[in-house]
GUVEX-911301 format. One line per 2 residues: number of its first residue (from 1); their letters; for each residue x, y, z of C-alpha. Coordinates in steps of 0.5 Angstrom, whole numbers, plus 500, padded with zeros to 3 digits. Layout:
BEGIN
NUM	a	X/Y/Z ~ ...
END
This chain:
BEGIN
1	ml	665/203/715 ~ 670/201/709
3	sv	669/203/702 ~ 667/197/697
5	ra	673/198/694 ~ 677/197/701
7	ri	672/191/702 ~ 675/188/695
9	vv	682/189/697 ~ 681/186/704
11	ti	678/180/702 ~ 683/179/696
13	ll	689/179/701 ~ 685/175/706
15	va	684/170/701 ~ 691/170/698
17	al	695/170/705 ~ 691/164/706
19	gl	693/161/700 ~ 700/163/701
21	la	701/161/709 ~ 697/154/707
23	sg	702/153/701 ~ 708/155/705
25	aa	706/151/711 ~ 705/144/707
27	ty	712/145/703 ~ 715/146/710
29	fv	713/140/713 ~ 714/136/707
31	qr	721/138/706 ~ 722/137/714
33	er	719/130/714 ~ 724/129/707
35	al	730/132/711 ~ 728/127/717
37	ag	728/121/713 ~ 734/122/709
39	vd	738/123/716 ~ 735/116/718
41	qa	737/113/711 ~ 744/116/712
43	lm	744/113/719 ~ 742/106/716
45	rs	748/107/711 ~ 753/107/717
47	vt	750/101/719 ~ 752/097/712
49	dl	759/101/712 ~ 761/098/718
51	ka	759/091/716 ~ 763/092/710
53	va	769/095/714 ~ 768/088/719
55	sr	768/084/712 ~ 774/086/710
57	dk	778/088/715 ~ 779/081/720
59	at	780/085/726 ~ 781/081/732
61	tv	779/086/737 ~ 773/091/738
63	dq	779/096/738 ~ 781/095/732
65	ll	775/094/728 ~ 772/101/731
67	ra	778/104/730 ~ 778/101/722
69	ai	771/104/721 ~ 772/111/724
71	qq	778/112/720 ~ 774/110/714
73	sf	769/114/715 ~ 768/121/712
75	pa	762/124/717 ~ 758/129/713
77	qn	756/136/715 ~ 752/136/721
79	es	754/129/723 ~ 759/126/728
81	vl	761/119/729 ~ 764/116/736
83	gi	767/109/738 ~ 765/107/745
85	in	769/101/748 ~ 767/098/755
87	gq	762/104/756 ~ 767/109/755
89	aa	768/114/749 ~ 775/112/745
91	lv	775/114/738 ~ 773/119/734
93	pa	775/122/727 ~ 781/126/726
95	gt	778/131/722 ~ 774/137/724
97	ls	767/135/726 ~ 761/139/726
99	fr	760/138/733 ~ 763/133/738
101	md	759/127/742 ~ 765/124/746
103	qq	765/131/750 ~ 758/130/753
105	ka	758/125/758 ~ 751/124/759
107	lv	750/123/752 ~ 755/118/752
109	hr	752/115/759 ~ 745/115/755
111	fv	748/111/749 ~ 751/106/753
113	ae	745/105/757 ~ 740/104/751
115	ad	745/100/747 ~ 742/093/746
117	pt	748/088/745 ~ 744/084/739
119	hv	740/090/735 ~ 741/096/732
121	vi	738/102/736 ~ 735/108/733
123	gt	734/115/738 ~ 733/122/739
125	ak	736/126/745 ~ 736/134/747
127	tt	742/137/749 ~ 743/143/752
129	ta	747/145/745 ~ 743/141/740
131	ti	738/136/738 ~ 741/130/736
133	ry	738/124/732 ~ 743/118/733
135	ii	744/110/731 ~ 748/105/736
137	vp	751/099/733 ~ 753/094/737
139	vs	760/091/736 ~ 763/085/738
141	va	769/080/736 ~ 770/073/737
143	gd	776/072/742 ~ 775/079/745
145	ps	771/080/752 ~ 771/087/750
147	sg	764/091/748 ~ 764/096/743
149	ly	758/101/741 ~ 759/105/733
151	va	755/111/734 ~ 753/116/729
153	gy	749/122/730 ~ 746/128/726
155	dl	745/135/729 ~ 737/135/728
157	da	737/143/729 ~ 742/144/723
159	vl	739/140/718 ~ 732/143/720
161	gs	735/150/721 ~ 736/150/713
163	ia	729/149/712 ~ 727/154/717
165	gs	731/159/713 ~ 728/157/706
167	fq	721/158/709 ~ 723/165/712
169	iy	725/167/705 ~ 719/164/703
171	ai	715/168/708 ~ 719/175/705
173	va	717/173/698 ~ 710/172/700
175	aa	710/179/704 ~ 712/182/698
177	al	707/178/693 ~ 701/180/698
179	ll	703/188/697 ~ 704/187/690
181	ig	697/184/690 ~ 694/189/694
183	lv	696/194/690 ~ 694/191/684
185	aw	687/189/687 ~ 687/197/689
187	fv	688/199/682 ~ 684/194/678
189	ag	678/194/684 ~ 678/202/682
191	rl	678/201/675 ~ 672/196/676
193	lr	668/200/680 ~ 669/207/677
195	pl	663/206/673 ~ 659/206/679
197	rl	662/212/682 ~ 661/215/675
199	lg	654/213/675 ~ 653/216/683
201	da	655/222/680 ~ 651/222/674
203	aa	645/220/678 ~ 647/226/682
205	rn	647/231/677 ~ 642/228/674
207	sa	634/231/675 ~ 628/232/672
209	kd	630/239/669 ~ 637/235/666
211	lt	637/228/664 ~ 643/229/660
213	qr	648/226/664 ~ 651/219/661
215	ip	657/215/663 ~ 663/214/659
217	vt	664/207/656 ~ 670/204/656
219	gn	672/196/654 ~ 668/191/653
221	dd	667/187/660 ~ 661/186/664
223	is	662/193/668 ~ 662/196/661
225	rl	656/193/659 ~ 653/195/665
227	tv	655/202/664 ~ 651/201/657
229	ti	645/198/661 ~ 645/204/665
231	nt	646/209/659 ~ 640/206/656
233	mf	636/207/662 ~ 637/214/663
235	dr	635/215/655 ~ 628/212/657
237	le	628/216/663 ~ 629/222/659
239	qs	625/221/653 ~ 620/219/659
241	fl	620/226/662 ~ 621/229/655
243	aq	614/226/654 ~ 611/227/660
245	rr	613/234/660 ~ 611/235/653
247	ll	604/231/655 ~ 603/237/660
249	dd	604/242/656 ~ 599/240/651
251	vg	594/238/656 ~ 595/245/659
253	he	594/248/652 ~ 588/244/650
255	lk	585/245/656 ~ 586/253/656
257	tp	582/253/650 ~ 575/251/653
259	it	576/254/659 ~ 578/261/656
261	iv	571/260/652 ~ 567/258/659
263	rg	570/264/663 ~ 569/269/657
265	hl	562/267/656 ~ 560/267/663
267	el	563/274/664 ~ 559/277/659
269	me	553/273/661 ~ 547/278/662
271	at	544/274/669 ~ 537/278/668
273	qp	537/275/660 ~ 534/268/661
275	ad	536/267/653 ~ 543/269/654
277	ve	543/265/661 ~ 541/259/657
279	at	545/259/651 ~ 551/260/656
281	ra	549/253/660 ~ 549/250/654
283	la	556/252/651 ~ 558/251/658
285	id	556/244/658 ~ 558/243/651
287	el	565/245/653 ~ 565/241/659
289	dr	563/235/655 ~ 569/236/650
291	mn	574/237/657 ~ 571/230/659
293	el	572/227/653 ~ 579/230/653
295	va	581/227/660 ~ 578/220/658
297	qi	583/220/652 ~ 589/222/656
299	sl	587/217/662 ~ 586/212/656
301	la	594/214/653 ~ 596/214/661
303	es	594/207/662 ~ 596/204/655
305	rg	603/204/658 ~ 601/200/665
307	pg	600/193/665 ~ 593/190/665
309	fv	591/195/659 ~ 590/189/654
311	ir	586/183/657 ~ 587/177/652
313	kw	581/172/650 ~ 580/167/644
315	vd	576/171/639 ~ 573/168/632
317	ld	575/173/627 ~ 569/173/623
319	el	565/175/628 ~ 570/181/630
321	ta	570/183/623 ~ 562/182/622
323	st	560/186/629 ~ 565/191/627
325	la	562/193/620 ~ 555/193/624
327	kv	558/198/629 ~ 561/203/623
329	aa	554/203/619 ~ 551/205/626
331	la	557/210/627 ~ 556/214/620
333	pe	550/211/616 ~ 550/216/611
335	re	556/213/608 ~ 557/206/605
337	wl	561/201/608 ~ 564/195/604
339	ve	568/189/608 ~ 574/187/602
341	es	576/181/606 ~ 575/178/613
343	as	580/173/616 ~ 578/167/619
345	ge	580/162/625 ~ 581/164/632
347	ve	586/168/636 ~ 588/171/643
349	ld	587/178/643 ~ 583/184/647
351	ih	576/184/643 ~ 575/191/646
353	rv	581/195/645 ~ 582/192/637
355	tq	575/194/636 ~ 576/201/640
357	aw	581/202/635 ~ 578/200/629
359	lq	572/204/630 ~ 577/210/631
361	la	580/209/624 ~ 573/208/621
363	dn	571/214/625 ~ 577/218/622
365	aa	575/215/615 ~ 568/218/615
367	ky	570/225/618 ~ 576/226/613
369	st	574/223/607 ~ 570/225/601
371	pg	562/225/603 ~ 558/220/600
373	rt	564/216/597 ~ 564/208/599
375	ir	569/207/605 ~ 573/200/605
377	mg	575/195/611 ~ 577/189/612
379	ss	582/184/616 ~ 587/178/614
381	rs	592/174/616 ~ 599/172/614
383	sg	604/167/617 ~ 611/169/618
385	rv	617/165/620 ~ 616/167/627
387	qd	609/168/628 ~ 602/170/625
389	el	600/177/624 ~ 594/180/624
391	rf	592/186/620 ~ 586/191/621
393	wv	585/196/616 ~ 580/202/613
395	rd	581/205/606 ~ 577/211/604
397	dg	578/215/597 ~ 579/222/600
399	pg	584/227/598 ~ 590/223/602
401	ip	595/226/607 ~ 600/231/605
403	al	607/227/605 ~ 610/233/610
405	dq	604/231/615 ~ 604/223/615
407	ar	610/222/620 ~ 606/227/625
409	vf	598/224/624 ~ 600/219/630
411	dr	602/225/635 ~ 598/227/640
413	fv	593/233/639 ~ 595/234/632
415	rl	590/236/627 ~ 591/237/620
417	dt	589/243/616 ~ 583/240/611
419	ph	577/242/608 ~ 573/237/612
421	hp	577/238/618 ~ 572/237/624
423	dg	573/239/631 ~ 576/234/635
425	sg	582/232/641 ~ 587/230/636
427	lg	588/224/640 ~ 584/219/636
429	la	590/216/632 ~ 594/216/638
431	iv	589/211/642 ~ 589/207/636
433	fa	597/207/635 ~ 597/206/644
435	ia	592/200/643 ~ 596/197/637
437	qa	603/198/641 ~ 600/195/647
439	hg	599/188/643 ~ 606/188/641
441	gt	604/191/634 ~ 604/197/630
443	vd	600/202/625 ~ 602/203/618
445	ll	599/209/613 ~ 599/209/606
447	ss	596/216/603 ~ 596/219/596
449	ss	591/224/592 ~ 587/218/591
451	gs	586/216/598 ~ 588/213/606
453	tf	589/207/608 ~ 591/206/616
455	tm	592/199/618 ~ 593/196/625
457	ri	598/190/625 ~ 598/185/631
459	pv	602/179/632 ~ 598/173/634
461	sl	599/166/636 ~ 598/161/631
463	av	590/160/628 ~ 586/154/632
465	dn	583/152/626 ~ 583/155/619
467	ep	590/156/615 ~ 593/163/615
469	vd	591/168/609 ~ 597/171/605
471	dd	594/176/602 ~ 596/183/604
473	pv	590/189/602 ~ 595/194/603
475	dg	600/195/596 ~ 606/200/597
477	se	611/200/602 ~ 610/202/609
479	hp	611/208/612 ~ 615/208/619
481	hp	613/212/625 ~ 616/214/631
483	se	615/210/638 ~ 611/215/641
485	kg	604/217/636 ~ 598/222/636
487	sr	592/222/632 ~ 589/226/626
END
């Protein structure tokens, strides 16, 4: 089977050959028709010349008139002239003729037979040596009973032979052009298909253990842009495989601890001691519950990257803020909760996912901030040039997060070493960021020694009824985060 490169070259050569053949054939037939028309025009001029001789030379006999006409004629290349008197070839020019018609008796007989005493006759005769285009002009003189014919003829084979020779030269040039086109097409096709061959080589070399192979990019054409796109795809695949590998490593590490705890207590348990059995049972159930929660959170993170994770519905922002406040008050009744601001209007978002993320931020604030202090939360909207933006925030007045740890609090399985650090999976903030990212948004963190503010930003469509509020509850600069996040 031919390669893609060979098929491209063959296709180009076929199209070029058809084009050259069509143009050559059209040129040949046009030139042929022009040559034939030129021959007929030259034959008709001989009639005019004969009339001019007859009017100028006052001949008294047919012989004198034909002789004068033939003597004053200058046959062109591939032309011959003949004078016939009373059916016999009688007169020819004295000079050298390209061909002789008087020596071919059958041709002379044909002229005599086709001649018309009152009209000029034009015809074509095929002889053993040539194809002759001829004109027969009847000649008569008053008072002379003789009949005469003035015949001029052209060798069409010789006339058209020069055109055929030109076409042969054209065919040679066309063949050389096709060869050149084939060489250039082979080179260009190889140049254009080289990134695809490199892609195949890179794909063959890449594996789950090594996705570092990339295709060199040269030029700025469509193939080069395709190469950039493919390299970008490899970048995404590499990041995806690295993220999966890191997730598996983290999961393995996190599951190892409860499994080790349960196994250790089971090995040391005294089966004959009911109290020991009950304590071990309670510990095993607690660890299994923790593993079950961990698996559920990991499953949620995996689902956040797929379609259907976010189901948007119209939501009233006032009701969303009020219902979330009621839930966080029940989540940590020992803390005082304060709504700083509540956005108005209706927007499209996934109320369950947003509520889940907002409650996670509130739970983090309750766990990590100073006990007994007020925790503030709120929602707002601001309008931008392209779209509106929703902000859901939770602000605490705890000890804050160290600057070096702020960039990694959204990483999976990250637990900060704080005085109030409780047990946890380390996936809470990762889930918050995943929910925000699934809505096309992000999560910002501003933290200092006087407290931390987590703000979930979600772009939404324009409001249905109320004007947007252009009040940002978060002061200071935003903190950028990596594209893949985790939790505090």
